[in-house]
VOBA-1610 file (N, C-alpha, C; in pm, whole numbers, padded with zeros to 5 digits, always signed):
BEGIN
Met+10696+10356+12400Met+10566+10418+12395Met+10578+10544+12308Gly+10482+10564+12222Gly+10482+10679+12134Gly+10451+10809+12207Lys+10481+10919+12141Lys+10459+11051+12202Lys+10312+11076+12234Ser+10226+11037+12143Ser+10083+11062+12163Ser+10029+10985+12283Lys+10065+10857+12292Lys+10015+10775+12402Lys+10068+10827+12536Lys+10195+10866+12539Lys+10254+10920+12661Lys+10183+11049+12703Arg+10154+11135+12607Arg+10087+11261+12636Arg+09946+11237+12689Ile+09875+11140+12635Ile+09740+11109+12680Ile+09742+11057+12824Ile+09839+10972+12855Ile+09848+10917+12991Ile+09878+11028+13091Tyr+09977+11113+13062Tyr+10010+11222+13155Tyr+09897+11323+13166Lys+09826+11347+13058Lys+09712+11439+13064Lys+09605+11384+13157Gly+09579+11255+13149Gly+09480+11192+13237Gly+09519+11200+13382Lys+09646+11178+13412Lys+09692+11187+13551Lys+09678+11329+13604Asn+09716+11426+13525Asn+09709+11564+13570Asn+09566+11613+13586Leu+09476+11569+13503Leu+09337+11611+13516Leu+09271+11550+13638Gln+09312+11429+13673Gln+09249+11360+13785Gln+09282+11425+13918Phe+09405+11469+13938Phe+09447+11521+14067Phe+09489+11667+14062Ala+09441+11741+13966Ala+09487+11879+13949Ala+09446+11968+14065Asn+09326+11957+14115Asn+09277+12048+14217Asn+09242+11978+14347Leu+09301+11866+14374Leu+09269+11789+14493Leu+09360+11834+14608Thr+09299+11893+14710Thr+09376+11935+14827Thr+09379+11822+14929Arg+09460+11840+15031Arg+09473+11736+15133Arg+09341+11715+15208Ser+09272+11822+15239Ser+09145+11808+15312Ser+09039+11739+15225Glu+09037+11769+15096Glu+08945+11701+15006Glu+08983+11555+14991Ala+09113+11527+14992Ala+09158+11388+14982Ala+09114+11308+15103Val+09119+11368+15221Val+09075+11299+15343Val+08927+11266+15333Lys+08847+11362+15290Lys+08703+11339+15276Lys+08675+11230+15173Thr+08748+11233+15062Thr+08728+11134+14957Thr+08767+10995+15006Val+08877+10985+15079Val+08922+10856+15132Val+08820+10800+15229Val+08769+10883+15317Val+08669+10836+15414Val+08544+10786+15343Asn+08500+10859+15243Asn+08382+10818+15167Asn+08407+10685+15096Leu+08523+10672+15034Leu+08555+10548+14963Leu+08569+10430+15059Leu+08631+10453+15174Leu+08648+10345+15272Leu+08515+10298+15329Asn+08428+10392+15358Asn+08297+10354+15415Asn+08211+10279+15314His+08238+10297+15186His+08164+10224+15083His+08238+10100+15035Gly+08355+10071+15092Gly+08428+09950+15059Gly+08505+09955+14928Asp+08537+10072+14881Asp+08609+10086+14754Asp+08760+10081+14779Lys+08830+10002+14701Lys+08975+09986+14718Lys+09055+10101+14658Glu+08992+10193+14587Glu+09060+10308+14530Glu+09117+10399+14638Ala+09068+10388+14758Ala+09114+10472+14869Ala+09260+10446+14902Tyr+09308+10325+14878Tyr+09446+10291+14912Tyr+09546+10378+14838Ser+09520+10407+14712Ser+09614+10488+14635Ser+09617+10631+14688Leu+09503+10685+14728Leu+09502+10820+14785Leu+09570+10825+14922Leu+09554+10718+14999Leu+09620+10712+15130Leu+09772+10721+15115Thr+09824+10644+15024Thr+09969+10643+15006Thr+10019+10768+14934Leu+09939+10822+14844Leu+09980+10941+14770Leu+09995+11062+14862Phe+09899+11081+14952Phe+09901+11196+15040Phe+09966+11166+15175Gly+09996+11041+15204Gly+10059+11007+15332Gly+09969+11036+15449Leu+09842+11002+15437Leu+09745+11032+15543Leu+09769+10945+15665Thr+09738+10999+15781Thr+09754+10925+15906Thr+09621+10868+15951Ala+09629+10773+16040Ala+09508+10709+16092Ala+09423+10809+16168Glu+09486+10901+16239Glu+09412+11000+16316Glu+09329+11091+16225Glu+09388+11131+16113Glu+09314+11216+16019Glu+09191+11144+15964Ile+09209+11018+15933Ile+09099+10940+15876Ile+08989+10919+15979Leu+09027+10890+16103Leu+08928+10869+16209Leu+08853+10997+16242Glu+08924+11109+16247Glu+08859+11236+16277Glu+08762+11278+16167Ala+08787+11233+16045Ala+08699+11269+15933Ala+08574+11181+15927Gly+08571+11074+16005Gly+08448+10996+16012Gly+08456+10852+15966Ala+08574+10800+15943Ala+08585+10659+15905Ala+08562+10571+16027Ser+08515+10451+16005Ser+08492+10362+16118Ser+08625+10305+16168Tyr+08628+10278+16298Tyr+08750+10230+16362Tyr+08793+10095+16305Glu+08699+10009+16276Glu+08730+09875+16226Glu+08802+09880+16092Ile+08758+09970+16005Ile+08821+09984+15874Ile+08964+10034+15888Val+08982+10134+15972Val+09116+10191+15991Val+09208+10089+16059Lys+09158+10017+16155Lys+09238+09915+16224Lys+09276+09804+16126Gly+09189+09771+16034Gly+09218+09668+15935Gly+09326+09710+15836Met+09346+09838+15819Met+09447+09889+15726Met+09568+09942+15801Glu+09593+09892+15916Glu+09699+09942+16003Glu+09838+09939+15936Asn+09862+09842+15851Asn+09994+09831+15787Asn+10018+09942+15685Leu+09915+10008+15634Leu+09934+10118+15539Leu+09976+10247+15608Phe+09948+10260+15735Phe+09975+10384+15806Phe+10113+10389+15869Gln+10188+10282+15867Gln+10319+10283+15933Gln+10430+10313+15841
//
């Protein structure tokens, strides 16, 4: 991979998660899960969120129970 392409990829990664805190990540994950978006899985694994955090933030029990294997 060339220098320019590598720089563009890393710039995109850094801009996407530059100011994302753990509490904002929990809110974002809950919002994505309640709308059925699969992008939430990457945030779950990136921040190592627990099922309790997700449930307390307002996710439905059925969704969290369905993703039980991601939390272990």
